[in-house]
Structures are given as structure tokens and as C-alpha cells.
C-alpha positions, 0 to 999 in steps of 0.5 A: 688394370682397375684403379682404386685411387686409395691411400691408407695409413696403418694404425701405430697400434698394429703388430704384424707377426708371421707365424708359419710360412705365409700365414700371419697374425695382426694384433691391435694392441688397443683392443686386443683384437687379432686377424689371421691372414693366409699366404695372399693376405700376408703378402698384401699386408707386407706390400701395404707396409712398403707403400701407402698407395693401394694401386701400388700394392695391387701391382706388386702382389699381382706381379707375384701371383697367378690370380686373375686380376678381378679376383685379386682386386675383390679380395684386396677390397675385402681386406681393406674394408675389414681393416678399416672397419676394425680401425687398423687402417684409415682409407683416403680416396684420391682425386681422379687424375684424369682431365675428364673431370675438369670443367669444360673438358669433353 
């Protein structure tokens, strides 16, 4: 599985409301901008509320869906990008956890 090595924090100005089975709205109370999610987007957001680790979100959502992993990763990246551009989340890249980047290795 592709590793995103990202963490995020959700703005305290965001209100989440499920409006129909599997559909939801996010409201930024500081700008009054709102965002609509379908079933997949809703589940991704719910998983984002459970953990701030993007890779854990991917694993949780992948375990519940029949979507090809590359499609899920693409959609998740698109959602993260939009949420960050809108100020609803802040993304932080994590340092690579493998030793290949260490000086003198390899």
C-alpha cells in the first residue's frame, strides 16, 4: 500500500453533519463555506475524526470498501488537498521512517 506520510489537524471551526444516509455537509463557521460529501467522502471524514494519521485513515476506509487502492488514494489526496486549500485542515508531512535516507546507509 502506498504510504502518504501525512498527519493533519482539523480546524476547530468545522462543523460536520450527516444529512442523509451516507451524505454529509461540512461547514466552516468562520467563512460560512460548506462542502458536501458523498458516501465515500463521508466515511473518509469520519475516519479523519478518529485519527490524525492519513495512512491510518486509508487503511480503515480501504478495509470497508471494494474500491481499488489506487482510486481510493487518488480520491483521498483530492479531498485532503481541497480541505487544506479551504483552511479546514492543516497538513504536516512526516519524516520518512525508513533508514535509507540516513547518511552512510546503502
